[in-house]
N, C-alpha and C positions, 0 to 999 in steps of 0.2 A: 116130059121128062127134063130132068135138071141139066143143066148145061155145065160142062167141065170149065172150070176157071183156065184163062189162058195160061196161067202159071201157078200151080196150087201153092207153091213155096211163098208166093209173094202176092197175096189176095188185093183185090183193090180196098182202098181204104185202110190197110194195116199190115203189119208185116207178119203175122202169124200163118204158121203153115196150116194149110187145110188136109182133111183125109176124106176119102169117098166113103160113106156109110150107106146102110140100105135107105136112109131118108134124104141122101144127097149129101154135097159137100159141107163138111162142118170142121169149125177151129178144134185143133188136135187136142188142145187142152180141154175140151169139153167132151172127148169121147173116150169111154171107158169099156174095158173088156169084160164080159161078164162070162165066166167059165161054167161049163155043162154042171149041173147040179145047184147053180146059185140062181136069184132072179133078184130083180130090184122093185123096190116099193118106197112108199113114202111112209116115214113111221115119225111123229111128231114135228110135222111140218119139215123135216129133212129126208134126203133121197138117199137111200143105203142099199150096198148091194149085200143081200142075205144069203147065206147057206142054207138051201131048201131042208135039209134033212134034220138040221138041230136048229134051225132058227138063229144062229150066232150072226152079229154084224161081221161081216167082211171088209167093209169099208163104208165111210159116212162120206158122200160127195158132196154134203152141204147143204145149205137152206134153199127149198123150191119158193117159187113165186106163188102169190095169193092164189092165182087161178087155177094154178096145178093143185097146191093143197085143198081146193074147193072140191076139185073133180076127183081127185086119186081116193080110192077105197084106201082106208087105214088098216094096216094089220095084214094085208094081203099083196100078192105079187101085182105088178102092173101088167094088164093086158095089151097084147098087141093092136095096133089099130087095123080094122078091118077097110081092104082098100076095096073100091069098087070094082067090078068085072069090067074088064077091059071089051068094047065092040070090036067084032072082026068083022 
């Protein structure tokens, strides 16, 4: 389990505020809300929020790294990562 920074508003090594996401603490500038009826996908090497019903681009979040672009399925929503089951 990820540990909470001592002070999320002033993380070590920088002054950017952190926010807690399902994937742990992330810089606030790299966290975006995806509304119901929207999904995220990589199109043309760029990360975009798409309105699922119409295919309309809601927001273009910018260029993705080459590794993400290689593994992302173009033209479809990104899938949630499967987490291993915890042992009880």
